[in-house]
C-alpha positions, 0 to 999 in steps of 0.5 A: 500500500502506498503512503500518502502524506496526509496519512495520520498513522504515517505522520505520527508513528515513526515506525511507519515512516522509517521502515528500517527503524530496527537497524538503528535500535540494533546499532544503538544497543551494540554501541551501548554494550561496548560502552558498558564494557569499557567505561566506569559507571554506576548502574541502577541507582534508584531515584524513586520508588516505582520499578523503573525509577532508576538511572546509570551514571558515567562519571567524568574524570573530575568531581563536580563536573557539568552534569547532563541527563539523557532520557530515551524515546520509545513513545512512553511504552518501550526502550530502556536506558541500557539502549543509550549508554553510548551517549556517554561517549559523546559527553564524558570525554569532554568532561561531562558526567552523564546520567542516562535515566529510565522512567516508568512505561505505559501501560503499567503507568499512565502518561500523567504519572510518568510526567510527574515522576520525571519531574521528581527524578530531575529534582532528585538528581539536582539534589544529589548531584554532588554524590553523582559526581556533578555540579548542581549549578551546571545541570542540563538535560536532553531527550529524544522523542518521548524523552523530549516530551517528558523533559518539556513537561518537567519544565512546565512553567505552570506546574504550581507547587510541583514546578521546578525551581528556576535554576534547577535545569540550566538548559535543555536539548529537545530532540524530535519531540512531540509537544501536542498530544491530541494526535496520539489519540488516533494512532495504533500505539495508543492501544498501549499508551492508553492516552484518554481525551481528558488527559491530553490537555494536562500532558501537552507541552504546547499548552504548558510551555517551559519556564523561560529560566531554562535555555532551550535547543529544539532539534528535528531531522529534515527527513522526519514527517511534515507533521513531526517537524511541525511539532518541533517548529511550532513548539520552538516558536511558542517558546521564543514568543514567550521570551525563552532563550530558544534556538531551533535546528534542523539536521539535514537528511536525518529521520526520527531514528537516524538523528540519534546517530549524530550523538555518538562522538563529541564532534557529532552535530547533535553532541555539539549542540548538547555540549554547547548547552552544557557550556562546554567549549572545544 
């Protein structure tokens, strides 16, 4: 069956628009296994009480280093931090202590619960930064796809008493995220995600944009679907209009999965954006 550009499933389900998505997952897993064999790390540190509230830490050589947290994608229902250990190869050589963070997955947890626990996790990391080998005053974050969404929600300016204090996260790099969740209601993966119409408003960053205290870098691949690119472009525009220090970048030729291959080494295009956000220069 041929794909037409207005096909909703094709626009919003990357596994439909990228036929060889499994190849990218296999490469990431292979690279990550190699990293865990040769880099010092602390694994499965609990930051909360739920089953997947755990993180891995790849320390920089110097204590009190810049601290960066990465959240994986998987449409809130799959993948694991162990699949992304390789990001440490992009950051640790430049003196950045790297945290790869897990979070609970649907359907065992609802999306509102996952978003709330992610915010709690970032608060825990900030509070325990020194014991992780990092400087709490130099905490930055990045996430891919669902991970980008969760970071954006964690930084929401209107979270009331649960709002992260200004200065907790200095900068965030949001990679190929989804920021308006109404389209998720009508794709097949929602059978697992379990998003309901009454949840959409509370978990859509377009309706709850981040605090302007955190600098933002919004990144998307030029080969992603038009609807997915529009999600990033529109979110960046919203944040800019609200006074955030927000830049928008398109990585030429990259699709929803290949984009993360641009974060394997310190000199890769995506790694450079993350290191810039962390205040690490060449």
